[in-house]
Structures are given as structure tokens and as C-alpha cells.
C-alpha positions in Angstrom: -39.4 73.0 -15.1 -39.8 69.9 -17.6 -36.1 69.0 -17.0 -36.6 68.4 -13.4 -39.9 66.5 -14.4 -37.6 64.7 -16.5 -34.4 63.8 -13.6 -37.3 62.5 -11.3 -38.7 60.1 -13.3 -34.6 58.4 -15.1 -33.8 59.0 -10.8 -37.3 56.9 -9.8 -36.4 54.5 -12.9 -32.7 53.9 -11.8 -32.6 54.1 -8.4 -35.5 52.1 -7.3 -36.9 55.1 -5.4 -40.6 55.0 -3.7 -41.6 51.0 -3.5 -45.2 51.5 -3.9 -44.6 55.3 -4.5 -46.1 57.0 -8.0 -43.6 59.1 -9.1 -44.8 59.4 -12.5 -48.3 60.6 -10.9 -46.3 63.2 -8.9 -44.0 63.9 -12.3 -47.2 63.9 -14.2 -48.9 66.6 -12.5 -46.0 69.2 -12.6 -45.5 68.0 -16.4 -49.1 68.5 -17.0 -49.3 72.4 -15.4 -46.2 72.5 -17.5 -47.7 72.0 -20.9 -51.2 72.9 -20.2 -53.5 76.3 -19.4 -56.3 75.6 -17.0 -59.3 77.7 -17.7 -60.5 76.5 -14.4 -57.1 77.7 -12.5 -58.5 81.4 -12.4 -62.1 80.2 -10.7 -60.1 78.6 -8.2 -56.8 80.5 -7.5 -59.6 82.1 -4.7 -60.3 79.1 -2.8 -56.5 77.9 -3.0 -55.5 81.5 -1.8 -57.8 81.7 1.0 -57.3 78.3 2.6 -53.9 78.5 2.8 -53.3 81.9 3.7 -56.1 80.5 6.8 -54.4 77.6 7.1 -50.8 79.9 7.7 -52.4 82.2 9.7 -54.4 79.1 12.5 -52.1 76.1 12.3 -49.1 75.9 15.4 -47.3 73.4 15.8 -44.5 73.0 12.8 -44.5 71.0 9.5 -46.2 67.9 11.5 -49.2 70.3 12.6 -49.4 72.0 9.6 -49.2 68.2 7.5 -52.0 67.3 9.6 -54.1 70.0 9.2 -53.7 70.2 5.1 -54.9 66.5 5.2 -57.5 67.2 7.0 -58.4 70.0 4.7 -58.0 69.0 1.6 -58.3 64.9 1.7 -61.0 65.0 4.0 -63.2 67.5 4.2 -62.7 69.1 0.7 -61.9 65.9 -0.8 -59.8 67.5 -3.9 -57.3 64.4 -3.7 -57.4 60.9 -2.0 -55.3 59.1 0.7 -52.9 57.4 -1.7 -52.4 60.7 -3.3 -51.6 62.5 -0.3 -49.6 59.8 0.9 -47.3 59.9 -2.5 -46.9 63.7 -2.3 -45.6 63.7 1.1 -43.2 60.5 0.1 -41.9 63.2 -2.5 -41.3 65.8 -0.1 -39.9 64.1 2.5 -37.1 63.0 -0.1 -36.2 66.7 -1.4 -34.4 69.0 0.5 -36.4 72.2 1.8 -39.7 73.0 4.3 -41.8 69.8 3.6 -44.8 71.5 4.6 -44.7 74.7 2.5 -43.8 72.3 -0.8 -47.0 70.1 -0.2 -48.6 73.2 -0.1 -47.4 74.8 -3.5 -48.0 71.3 -4.9 -51.6 71.4 -4.4 -51.8 74.5 -4.7 -50.5 73.3 -8.4 -53.0 70.3 -8.3 -55.9 72.3 -7.7 -55.8 75.8 -9.8 -52.7 75.3 -11.5 -49.6 78.0 -11.5 -52.0 80.5 -10.0 -52.8 78.2 -7.4 -48.9 77.0 -6.8 -48.2 80.4 -6.2 -51.2 81.4 -4.0 -50.9 78.7 -1.7 -47.1 78.8 -0.9 -46.6 82.6 -0.9 -49.6 83.1 1.1 -49.3 79.8 3.3 -46.2 81.1 4.3 -46.8 84.9 4.7 -48.4 84.5 8.1 -46.0 82.2 9.8 -43.1 85.1 8.8 -45.2 87.6 10.3 -46.3 85.9 13.7 -41.7 84.9 13.9 -41.2 88.8 13.0 -43.7 90.0 15.7 -42.6 87.3 18.6 -38.8 87.8 17.4 -39.6 92.1 18.3 -41.4 90.8 21.5 -38.5 88.6 22.7 -36.0 90.7 22.1 -38.2 93.5 23.8 -39.6 91.3 26.8 -37.5 88.4 27.1 -35.9 89.5 30.3 -39.2 89.6 32.1 -40.1 86.4 34.4 -43.4 86.4 33.6 -43.1 86.2 29.5 -41.2 83.1 30.0 -43.7 80.9 31.9 -46.1 82.1 28.8 -43.1 80.1 26.5 -43.0 77.4 28.5 -47.0 76.8 28.7 -47.0 76.6 25.1 -45.1 73.9 25.0 -47.6 70.9 26.2 -49.8 72.0 23.7 -47.2 72.1 20.8 -46.5 68.9 21.9 -50.4 67.4 22.1 -51.2 69.3 18.5 -48.1 67.1 17.0 -49.0 63.6 18.5 -52.8 64.1 17.0 -51.1 64.6 13.6 -48.6 61.8 13.8 -51.3 59.3 15.4 -54.1 60.4 12.3 -51.3 60.4 9.1 -49.7 57.2 10.7 -52.7 55.3 11.2 -53.3 55.6 7.4 -49.8 55.1 6.0 -48.7 52.1 8.4 -50.4 49.3 6.7 -48.7 46.3 7.9 -47.6 44.9 11.1 -44.1 45.4 10.4 -45.1 49.4 9.7 -46.8 49.0 13.2 -43.9 48.2 15.6 -42.1 51.6 14.3 -45.5 53.8 15.5 -44.7 53.5 19.7 -41.0 54.3 18.6 -41.6 57.3 16.7 -44.3 58.5 19.6 -41.7 58.3 22.4 -38.5 59.2 20.2 -41.3 62.9 19.6 -40.9 64.2 23.2 -36.7 64.2 22.3 -37.1 65.9 19.1 -39.1 69.0 20.7 -36.4 69.9 22.9 
């Protein structure tokens, strides 16, 4: 793990990644939890586990919606971290391969409760979605040829679009701070429905 931290810091310094983004702070979180034992981690692990199990079980709409709900829960409601730190974390996960929402959930668990929180947040965030996909896949194979089922699936699409647009709008207001950045907002909202086909 320390090797990953060193590689990220060196890449940041050599390549100039993340203008205005604090790789050192993100890597410091990881290094701190690699080297230190937290006495409070065991007490905060159940809180992290319940939050990310609930988010994984009740959220719908893909990574953008998940990230918007995580922001609301962790920054606005519970105040575990501030807006800038959440945006830094989003920037880091967007530059890494893999599922962004799961990476953010795992890192938030690490920040809040150490290694136990990382495992609890990452695992319990994925588990409900995996179970739901298995159930939907089974139902689709079994009943997918019925016309009534096709209409139900078609009706879900507008709800998913609304959830994603709300999350993009909410996070975009915080991340897009100047006029040049704000010009891209309408373009991204116009392009969004095309990504859902």
C-alpha cells in the first residue's frame, strides 16, 4: 500500500496532475491508515457499515446518483468531510480505473473508521446491488418475454434520468466555480440522455 501512495505522489509531482487538487492530502489519508492504528475505528465501523449498506440497498441510477447521495449523507448531513475534500476524492477516483462510486465509498469508510471502515463500506455498498442484479437477471430470463414486463422496465427510465440530473446539478454547482466552467454545464446536461441509451 505504501508503494501505491508513493507512486501517486510521484506521478502528481512529475505530471502536474490535478490543478487545485490535493493528491498529497488523499495519499496522506491512505498513508496515515497504513501506518497508524485507530482506537476509534472499531466504534465507528458499525456507523459506516449501516450507512453504506443503506446507500447500496436504496440507491438507484448508477454512479452519478450514488455519488450525489454519498455527498448528501457524508458532507451535508453527517459532516464527516467538507465539500472541497469530497471534490478532491471525486477527482482522484475519476482518474483511476474501476467503479468510481465503490472507490469513493471505500475511501470514505477508510477516512471515517480506518481499515475496518474501508472493508465495511466497500463490501456492504456492493452487496445489495449485486443481489438486486441477480434477482432482476433471474426475473428477466424467466419473465422477460411478457409484454407487461417490457412496459415496467420502460417506465423506470424517466425516474433514473431525473435522479442523475439532480445529482449532476447538485455536484456541478459546487465543482464548477467560474464562468468558463459553467459554460460546460448546459452541454453536459444535453449530452446526458445520450449516455443512457
